[in-house]
N, C-alpha and C positions, 0 to 999 in steps of 0.2 A: 601337674603345676604349670609348667611352660605352655599347655593348651589353654589353660583357663587365664593365664596373663595375656596372651594372644588374643583372645576372646574379648576381655576387656578394652585392650588397646584398639580393636577394631571397631567395638561399639564407640569408644569414645571419639574416633576418627570419623565415624557417621554420622554422630550427632553434631560434632563441630560443621561438619559439611552441610548438614541440613540448616544450620544456623546461619553459615555464610551465605547460602543460597537466598535464605529468606530475607535477609538484610541486603543482599544484592536487589531482589526484586522490588522492595520497598525503597530504594534509591534510585530508582530509573523510572522513567515513563516510556511506555510499548507503543509504538506506532503501528496501527493496523492498516490504515488506507490514508493515502496522501492524493491530493489533487491540484493540478496546476492549470492556470489560465493565463490569457493573455492579460497584460496590463498597459498603462500608460507609459509613455517615455522609455519604450524599448525593455519594458520589464515584464517580470512574471509574476504572478500572485500563486503563492503555495498556501495551502491549507490541509492541514493534517490533524487527524482523531488520534487521541492517545488514550490508552488505558490507564486509570490511577488507582493504585491500590487502596481500598478502604479498610478501615477499623474493624478487627474481627476477623478469625480464620475462616469463616463461612461467609462472609460478606462477597458481593459479587464486586468487580471491577466498575468504577467510576467511569466516566468519559469526560474529555475537557478537548476543546478547539482551538488551534493557534494557527495565526495566519502572519504571513511576511511577504513584502514586496521587495524584489531584489533583479538585479540583472542576470543572475544565473543561480542554479538549484543550489550549489554549496554554500553561497551568501545567504539564501532564503532560511536553508536549514539552521545556520548560525544564528540568524536573526530570531528564528523559532525557539532555539535553545535559550537565549538571551532572555525570554519572557517566562521560562519555566522554572520552577524550584529546583527540579533534578533534569539530568540529561535525556534526550529522547532518544531511545535507539529503535533501529529498524529490523532487530532479529527476526519478529513476527510479521512483518509487513506482508501483507497477502496481494493487496491491490494497488496500482498507480493509475490514475484517472488523469487525462488531457481534455481540457476544453476544446471544441471544434476550432476556434479561430488559432489556438495556438498551435493545435495539431498541423493546421494548414500551412503553418511557417516551416514546419520540419521539425523532427522528435529526437534526432540524433544527439545533439548538445544535451538534453535532458535525459536521455535515457543512459547514456555514456556514464553519468555520474554513479547511478545504481550498477551498471555493469562493474565498476571498479571498486564498489564497495563490498569489502568480505562479509560483512554483516548479514548482507541480503542473498537470500538463495536465487537461484534463477529460474524457479519454477512458480515465481509469482507473476501474476497477472497483469497486463496492460490493457486500457480501455480507453476509447474516446466518449465523451460525453456530448448529446446534441444540446448545445448551449453551454452554461458553465460547469465545468467539474466540480466547484465548491458547492453547488445545490446539491449533488449526489452526495459529497462527503459528510454535510452538515445534515441530511435526513435522518432522523429519527427512526429507527427501525421499530415496528411493533411486534414481532413475532422472535426476533432473534436478539441476543443480548448486545451484540456490536454491530457498528457499521459495516466494519471490515468483514467480519462474517457473512453478513447480509448479502454484499455486493459479491464476494467469492462464491457463495452457494448459489447465487442467481446465475453466475457466468458458468459454474460447472454443471448445472442443471440444464442448461441450453446448450452446452457443448455435447450432451449425450442425444440432443434431438436435432438443433439446427444451427450450432455454430461449429465453426472450425475451432480445433485445440490449439489456441496460440497463448503462450507464456513468454517471458522474457529471452528465454533460451531460441526459441521458434522465431519470435520476431527478429532479434539480430541475425540469424542464420538466412532468412528470407532478405532481410534489408540489404545485407553485404554479398549475396548471393549473386550469380549471372542468370539472367532471363526470369527471375521470380521476384515478386514484391509482395510485401507484407499485408496482412487482413487484421483488424481488431475488433473487438464485439463494439457495438455502438449502442451506449445507454442512453436513458432519458427518463426525467421525472414525469409522473402524471398522478396530479394531486399529490397525496401523501405516500406514494408508491415510488418504487424504483424497476423499470422494466428495460428489457431489450428491444431495442428499436429495429435493430437489422447488424448489418456488417459494414465497418468503414473501411474503405478501400484506399491503398496508398500507392503512389509513385515513388519508390524507395523509401524516404523517410516522411514524405509530405502526405497529408490527407487531402485527397482529391475528390472524394463523393462517397457515397453509401449505395448499398444493396439492400433493398427490403424484400426478402424471399417470403413474406406473407402478409 
């Protein structure tokens, strides 16, 4: 009798937990990729793509783009959240992109915000975009469901062949270490595609040039 009662109790807990998880997922917007560009008046422009739950258990996640101009990333994220029906969370953030012009001014202030965010893992990728980061963020993927997955898998595929393996943790180590400087993937748009152009070279946190190995 006690065993039966215990099983019923456990089943109830599991069902409740599933309901809570479903409710939580329905009440948040999941950020997968975000881009930052230099803007006028010493501001930055943040562009984020979020996954939006669609009606029906088997429905794919929809996508929406939010933008904000501000003097720092924290304020830009607050502005983006002010435009959404639910809070944007970065627990599944896979890639952060920086436009060339912004990267040339130094990335430490912009990277530090994510280093301090407990919701963001250090294994996410950083990359520089030849031109504007927002152009890559807004690109509609053809073969993959979400822009975040598309850019992440593009970087990972090239790491296996011709790119150094650089995530947030390795960038921070190189940026603050003695005798070494960071490198990041350099991406670009080509028509309706995103591709790796080469390697972005840094002097500490400032983008100073590129290396095209092919």
